[in-house]
C-alpha positions as CSV (number, residue, x, y, z in Angstrom):
1,X,-3.4,7.5,-0.4
2,X,-5.8,6.4,2.3
3,X,-4.6,4.0,4.8
4,X,-6.7,1.2,6.3
5,X,-5.7,-0.9,9.3
6,X,-5.9,-4.5,10.5
7,X,-4.7,-6.2,13.6
8,X,-2.4,-9.1,13.1
9,X,-0.2,-11.3,15.2
10,X,3.4,-10.8,14.2
11,X,6.7,-12.0,15.6
12,X,9.3,-9.2,16.0
13,X,11.8,-11.4,14.2
14,X,9.6,-11.4,11.1
15,X,9.4,-7.6,10.9
16,X,11.7,-6.9,8.0
17,X,11.5,-3.9,5.8
18,X,11.7,-5.4,2.3
19,X,10.6,-4.8,-1.2
20,X,9.3,-7.8,-3.2
21,X,8.7,-7.5,-6.9
22,X,6.4,-10.2,-8.2
23,X,5.5,-10.6,-11.8
24,X,2.7,-13.0,-12.4
25,X,3.1,-14.5,-15.9
26,X,0.2,-16.9,-16.2
27,X,0.5,-19.0,-19.3
28,X,-3.2,-18.3,-20.0
29,X,-2.5,-14.6,-20.3
30,X,-1.6,-13.0,-23.6
31,X,1.7,-11.2,-23.3
32,X,1.8,-7.6,-24.1
33,X,3.9,-6.4,-27.1
34,X,7.5,-5.3,-26.5
35,X,7.7,-2.0,-24.6
36,X,8.6,1.1,-26.4
37,X,11.2,3.5,-24.9
38,X,8.3,5.8,-23.8
39,X,6.6,3.0,-22.0
40,X,9.8,1.9,-20.3
41,X,10.4,5.5,-19.2
42,X,6.8,5.7,-17.8
43,X,7.3,2.4,-16.0
44,X,10.5,3.8,-14.4
45,X,8.7,6.9,-13.3
46,X,5.8,4.9,-11.9
47,X,8.3,2.8,-9.9
48,X,10.0,6.0,-8.6
49,X,6.7,7.4,-7.4
50,X,5.9,4.2,-5.6
51,X,9.3,4.1,-4.0
52,X,8.9,7.7,-2.9
53,X,5.7,6.8,-1.1
54,X,7.6,3.9,0.6
55,X,10.5,6.2,1.6
56,X,8.0,8.7,3.1
57,X,6.5,5.9,5.2
58,X,9.9,4.7,6.4
59,X,10.7,8.2,7.5
60,X,7.8,8.0,9.9
61,X,9.3,5.1,11.8
62,X,9.9,6.1,15.5
63,X,13.3,4.9,16.8
64,X,12.1,4.9,20.4
65,X,9.2,2.6,19.4
66,X,11.6,0.2,17.7
67,X,13.8,0.2,20.9
68,X,10.6,-0.6,22.9
69,X,10.0,-3.8,21.0
70,X,13.7,-4.8,21.2
71,X,13.7,-4.2,25.0
72,X,10.4,-6.2,25.3
73,X,12.0,-9.1,23.4
74,X,15.1,-8.9,25.5
75,X,12.9,-9.0,28.6
76,X,11.3,-12.2,27.4
77,X,14.7,-13.8,26.8
78,X,15.9,-12.7,30.3
79,X,12.8,-14.2,31.9
80,X,13.5,-17.5,30.0
81,X,17.0,-17.4,31.5
82,X,15.6,-16.8,35.0
83,X,17.1,-13.3,35.2
84,X,14.1,-11.6,36.6
85,X,15.9,-8.5,37.9
86,X,17.4,-7.8,34.5
87,X,14.1,-8.5,32.8
88,X,12.4,-6.0,35.0
89,X,15.0,-3.4,34.1
90,X,14.4,-4.1,30.3
91,X,10.7,-3.6,30.8
92,X,11.3,-0.4,32.6
93,X,13.5,0.8,29.8
94,X,10.8,-0.1,27.2
95,X,8.2,1.8,29.3
96,X,10.5,4.8,29.3
97,X,10.9,4.8,25.6
98,X,7.1,4.8,25.1
99,X,6.8,7.7,27.6
100,X,9.1,9.7,25.4
101,X,6.9,9.0,22.4
102,X,3.7,10.0,24.3
103,X,5.4,13.2,25.6
104,X,5.9,14.3,22.0
105,X,2.3,13.7,21.0
106,X,-0.1,12.6,23.8
107,X,-2.9,12.1,21.2
108,X,-0.9,9.6,19.1
109,X,-2.6,6.1,19.0
110,X,-0.3,4.2,16.6
111,X,3.5,4.4,16.5
112,X,5.3,3.0,13.4
113,X,8.1,0.6,13.9
114,X,8.5,-1.2,10.6
115,X,7.5,-1.0,6.9
116,X,7.1,-3.9,4.5
117,X,6.5,-3.4,0.8
118,X,5.1,-5.8,-1.8
119,X,4.8,-4.8,-5.4
120,X,2.8,-7.0,-7.7
121,X,2.4,-6.4,-11.4
122,X,0.7,-8.2,-14.2
123,X,1.9,-8.2,-17.8
124,X,-1.1,-9.0,-19.9
125,X,-3.8,-7.6,-22.2
126,X,-7.1,-6.3,-21.0
127,X,-8.9,-9.0,-22.9
128,X,-6.8,-11.7,-21.2
129,X,-7.6,-10.1,-17.8
130,X,-11.3,-10.2,-18.7
131,X,-11.0,-13.9,-19.7
132,X,-9.2,-14.7,-16.4
133,X,-12.1,-13.2,-14.5
134,X,-14.6,-15.1,-16.4
135,X,-12.7,-18.3,-15.9
136,X,-12.5,-17.6,-12.2
137,X,-16.2,-17.0,-11.9
138,X,-16.9,-20.2,-13.8
139,X,-14.6,-22.1,-11.5
140,X,-16.3,-20.7,-8.4
141,X,-19.7,-21.8,-9.7
142,X,-18.3,-25.3,-10.3
143,X,-16.9,-25.4,-6.8
144,X,-13.3,-25.3,-7.9
145,X,-12.3,-22.7,-5.4
146,X,-8.5,-23.2,-5.6
147,X,-8.5,-22.8,-9.4
148,X,-10.5,-19.5,-9.0
149,X,-8.1,-18.4,-6.3
150,X,-5.1,-19.1,-8.5
151,X,-6.6,-17.1,-11.3
152,X,-7.6,-14.1,-9.2
153,X,-4.3,-13.9,-7.3
154,X,-2.6,-12.8,-10.5
155,X,-5.0,-10.0,-11.1
156,X,-3.1,-7.1,-9.4
157,X,-1.0,-4.2,-10.4
158,X,-0.1,-2.4,-7.1
159,X,2.3,-1.6,-4.4
160,X,1.1,-2.4,-0.9
161,X,3.0,-0.5,1.8
162,X,2.3,-2.2,5.2
163,X,3.4,-0.4,8.3
164,X,3.6,-2.2,11.6
165,X,2.6,-0.1,14.6
166,X,2.6,-0.3,18.3
167,X,-0.9,0.3,19.6
168,X,-0.6,2.8,22.4
169,X,-4.0,2.0,23.7
170,X,-2.8,-1.4,24.9
171,X,1.0,-1.7,24.8
172,X,2.0,0.6,27.7
173,X,-0.5,-1.0,29.9
174,X,0.9,-4.5,29.0
175,X,4.4,-3.3,30.0
176,X,3.2,-2.0,33.3
177,X,1.3,-5.2,34.0
178,X,4.3,-7.3,33.1
179,X,6.6,-5.2,35.4
180,X,4.1,-5.7,38.3
181,X,4.1,-9.5,37.7
182,X,7.9,-9.7,37.6
183,X,8.0,-7.7,40.8
184,X,5.6,-10.2,42.4
185,X,7.8,-13.1,41.2
186,X,5.4,-14.3,38.6
187,X,7.7,-14.7,35.6
188,X,5.5,-17.1,33.8
189,X,2.5,-14.8,33.8
190,X,4.7,-11.8,32.9
191,X,6.0,-13.7,29.9
192,X,2.5,-14.4,28.6
193,X,1.7,-10.7,28.9
194,X,4.8,-9.6,27.1
195,X,4.4,-12.2,24.3
196,X,0.8,-11.0,23.7
197,X,2.1,-7.4,23.5
198,X,4.8,-8.4,21.0
199,X,2.4,-10.5,18.9
200,X,-0.4,-8.0,18.6
201,X,0.5,-5.2,16.3
202,X,-1.7,-2.9,14.2
203,X,-0.8,-3.1,10.5
204,X,-1.8,-0.2,8.3
205,X,-1.9,-0.7,4.6
206,X,-1.6,1.8,1.8
207,X,-2.3,0.5,-1.6
208,X,-0.8,2.3,-4.6
209,X,-2.6,1.2,-7.8
210,X,0.1,1.3,-10.5
211,X,-2.2,1.8,-13.5
212,X,-3.6,4.9,-11.8
213,X,-0.1,6.2,-11.1
214,X,0.7,5.6,-14.8
215,X,-2.4,7.4,-15.9
216,X,-1.5,10.3,-13.6
217,X,2.0,10.6,-15.2
218,X,0.5,10.7,-18.7
219,X,-2.1,13.3,-17.7
220,X,0.5,15.5,-16.0
221,X,2.5,15.6,-19.3
222,X,-0.6,16.1,-21.3
223,X,-1.7,19.0,-19.1
224,X,1.5,20.8,-19.8
225,X,1.1,20.4,-23.5
226,X,-2.5,21.4,-23.4
227,X,-1.6,24.8,-21.9
228,X,0.9,25.4,-24.8
229,X,-0.3,27.7,-27.6
230,X,0.7,27.1,-31.2
231,X,1.7,23.5,-30.7
232,X,3.5,21.8,-33.5
233,X,1.9,18.8,-35.3
234,X,4.3,16.5,-33.4
235,X,3.2,18.0,-30.1
236,X,-0.4,17.6,-31.0
237,X,0.2,13.9,-31.7
238,X,2.1,13.5,-28.5
239,X,-0.8,15.1,-26.6
240,X,-3.2,12.8,-28.2
241,X,-1.1,9.8,-27.4
242,X,-0.7,10.8,-23.8
243,X,-4.5,11.2,-23.3
244,X,-5.0,7.8,-25.0
245,X,-2.3,6.3,-22.8
246,X,-4.1,7.5,-19.7
247,X,-7.4,6.2,-20.9
248,X,-5.8,2.8,-21.5
249,X,-4.2,2.7,-18.0
250,X,-7.6,3.5,-16.4
251,X,-9.2,0.7,-18.4
252,X,-6.6,-1.6,-16.8
253,X,-7.4,-0.2,-13.4
254,X,-11.1,-0.8,-14.0
255,X,-10.6,-4.4,-15.0
256,X,-8.5,-5.0,-12.0
257,X,-11.1,-3.4,-9.7
258,X,-9.2,-0.3,-8.6
259,X,-12.2,2.0,-8.1
260,X,-15.9,2.0,-8.5
261,X,-18.1,2.2,-11.7
262,X,-19.1,5.8,-11.0
263,X,-15.5,6.9,-10.7
264,X,-14.6,5.3,-14.1
265,X,-17.7,6.7,-15.8
266,X,-16.8,10.2,-14.7
267,X,-13.2,9.7,-15.8
268,X,-14.1,8.6,-19.3
269,X,-16.5,11.5,-19.6
270,X,-13.8,13.9,-18.7
271,X,-11.3,12.3,-21.1
272,X,-13.8,12.8,-23.9
273,X,-14.2,16.5,-22.9
274,X,-10.4,16.9,-22.8
275,X,-10.1,15.4,-26.2
276,X,-12.6,17.9,-27.6
277,X,-11.1,20.9,-25.8
278,X,-7.6,20.1,-27.1
279,X,-8.6,19.0,-30.7
280,X,-7.2,20.9,-33.7
281,X,-4.4,22.5,-31.6
282,X,-6.7,24.2,-29.1
283,X,-5.1,25.1,-25.8
284,X,-6.1,26.4,-22.4
285,X,-5.6,26.0,-18.6
286,X,-7.6,24.0,-16.0
287,X,-8.7,21.2,-18.5
288,X,-7.5,18.5,-16.1
289,X,-8.6,19.8,-12.7
290,X,-11.8,17.7,-12.4
291,X,-10.2,14.5,-13.7
292,X,-7.6,14.6,-11.0
293,X,-10.4,14.5,-8.4
294,X,-11.8,11.3,-9.9
295,X,-8.4,9.7,-9.9
296,X,-8.0,10.5,-6.2
297,X,-11.3,8.8,-5.5
298,X,-10.3,5.7,-7.5
299,X,-7.2,5.4,-5.4
300,X,-9.1,5.8,-2.1
301,X,-11.6,3.1,-3.3
302,X,-8.7,0.8,-4.0
303,X,-7.6,0.5,-0.4
304,X,-7.8,-2.9,1.3
305,X,-10.9,-3.3,3.5
306,X,-10.4,-3.8,7.2
307,X,-11.1,-7.4,8.2
308,X,-12.4,-8.4,11.6
309,X,-9.7,-8.3,14.2
310,X,-9.0,-11.4,16.3
311,X,-6.4,-12.4,18.8
């Protein structure tokens, strides 16, 4: 997964690692049929993979960086209470924590201190998604922006992993400047510097498109069956169902905009070739190598674009 970044203002008290599952059930959408046991199993596997990506991100959190923010917040409170000497000590401790981080890797530019996860899923048919997009486009043409916004907000099936980072290009300098101001008995100016440092964090987003994850799961299982010689009739049907399932998942991904047209065209071409190569019980290795590349490209093209940064 490719990460993109954005600079946002964020209060330390609002940095809470949390997972939010949101199911948008728009009454205009046609509900999908009841899930089969296989579909439920795949949904569970998709969730596990998404959770693993989140776990990996949380492991990257640097404890010294977290302590730096806490010490900075403590320094602000001490300045509010008129305890300048204690505030200076807190800033010095915060500086020391960052020096430990920099000593480990002098080239590091962002230090993770928190992870926030939001999972959004849509339960609807492809036709209903197309209809919602058409309705949104019509609403925009008619100037009904909020109606279009409401319709489009539901069109997502993804996990977004947002990591809050201390920017080492600016944060250490802010701490040193604040320490100097405190030492010069300028607590008001020092507070402004520390608050700015606390509020300006770099947020890196990793988007995990759930339909692409689901397609990958189907293709992995299909690949194992495709390698097997002398498959039974039941296994041939299972292989066909898995390939069809992956194809359907990618159609969802396409309607939801996770990728570019060239990626999808290449994917569908490969799916057709795989169906031909595995028809009538035929088997062999490496049938799925190229299609995995297209799926990686789709995922990269699904990442959030970086907006303009402002303070």
